[in-house]
N, C-alpha and C positions, 0 to 999 in steps of 0.2 A: 504494500500500500504506500503510495507516495502522496503524503499530505503533511503539511506543517500547521502549526498553531494558527497562522494568519490566513490560511486558505480554507474555504468551506469544504467540509466533508459531510456528505449526507449518506447515512447508512439506513437501508430499508430492510426490515425483517421480511421473511418469506411467509411463513405459516400464519394465516389469518390476517395478513396485510395484502399480499398479492396472490397467494395461493389459498384457496378456500378449504382449509383443513377441517373447520367445524362443519361446513356443508357436507364434506366427504364423510366425516364421522357420523353425522345424523343419518346419512343414506345407509351406511353400513350397519349402524346400531338401530336403525329404524326409529329414530327420534327419541331414544331413551334419554332421560335427563342426566346431566352430569352433576354429580354431588360434590366433587372435590375441586372445583374451579378448573385449573389447567391440567391437573393430574387425573387421568382417567383411572377409575378403579381397575384393579388387575384383570378382572374378567372382561371388562370392556376393552382394555388395552390389548389383551390376547386376541380378541376378535378382530380388532383393527389390524394388528400386525400379522394376522393370518395371510394378508396380502403383503408379501415382502417387498413389493414394488409400489406400495401405496403413495410414496412421495412423487413418483413418476406420474401417478394417475390423478393427482389433485386437480380440480378445475381451477380456472382463473377466477379470481374474486372480482366482483363488480367494482369498477373504478380503478382497477390495478393499472391498466394502460395509461389512464389519465394521470395517475400519481407519478408513475415512472417518467412519462413524457414531460410533465411539469418540472420534475426534479432534474431531469437530463438537460432541459433547456436552461434552467437556472445555473447549473454548474458549468455548462459550456460558456454562458455569458459572463461568469465570474471566475473563470479559471480554477474551478474546484474539482472535486472528486465525488463520484457517485458509485455506490456498490451495494450489493445485497449483503446483509449480515444475518446469518441464520445459526441454528444450533443443531446438534445431533439429538436424537431421542434420548429421553431420560436414562434408560438402562443400556443404551447402545445395542439394543436387541433387534434392530431392523437393519439387516446386513447391507442392503443396497441404499440406505438413506443418503449417505454422502454422495455417491455416484448419481443417484436419481435426483437429488436436489440440484446438482450442477446441471444435469441434462434438462431438467424442467425449466430452469432459468434460461438455458441456451435455446430451448424450443420457443419460449414465449418472449424473451428479451435478449436476442442474439448479441453477443459481444459484451454483455455486462459481467463484471467481476462478481464472484461469490466468495465471501469470507465466512469462516466458521469460528464460533466463540472459543473453543469447540462446544462448550455447554452454554446454556442460556445465561447462567450466572456469571459467565466470563466476558460477555459482550462489552462491558464498560472498559475493558482493556484496550479497546480500539478508539476510545475517546481521547482526543488531543487538545481539549480545552473548549472554550466558548463557541468556536466556529465548527464544532462537531455536532451534527444533528442526528438524532436517532428517531426513526419512525417505527414503532413496535406496538403490538397489541397488548403486551403484558405490562402492568403497572410496576411490578418489581424491577423489570429491566430498565424502564424509563427512570425510576428513582435512582438506581445504581449509576446510570449514565449521568444524571444531574449531579450526583454526589462526586463524580469524577470531573465535574466542571463543564459538562456539555449541556446542550439543550435537547429536550426530548418531547415527543408527542405520543400519547397513548392513542393508537389508531382504532377507530370504530368504523369510519366511512370516509370516502374521498372528499365529500363536501366539507366536513368539519376540518379535515386535515388541510385542505386547500386554504381555508380561512386562516388557520393557524400559521401556515407557511407564509402567506402574504403579510400577516401582521409581524411575524418573527423575523422574516428576512426582508 
């Protein structure tokens, strides 16, 4: 990664920001309710990972192209860096996750870099100060990023994110 403290670096999470992991999970689990937030109970996780290629099969999330295109244009105009910043599954038990996440990005956003935390709780290590922006669906990732000195937006949808980006940048 080539970024310095004075250049904008925008890191976009994959799962549930541009890749619709929750939509995929609801389809596989037939709408079962999640009880533990971002951690699927073991029985649900087992059923999800029965497809070892699930990260390859995730649908594109609504607003994903608009988000990436907006960020791409912004970093091009401001000599910044844009990349995806994702993480491996919690137990490392989806063998193709790394490969499939990279292939998924290349399929939907050719030429974009993909960095791995490697775990979700490691993402803040990519923060280089105030000009480092994280767009992530998880509040804990955003909080750790802010604690590292960067700015973060907890993603729910493109419209809210666009408003935040336009105000923040």
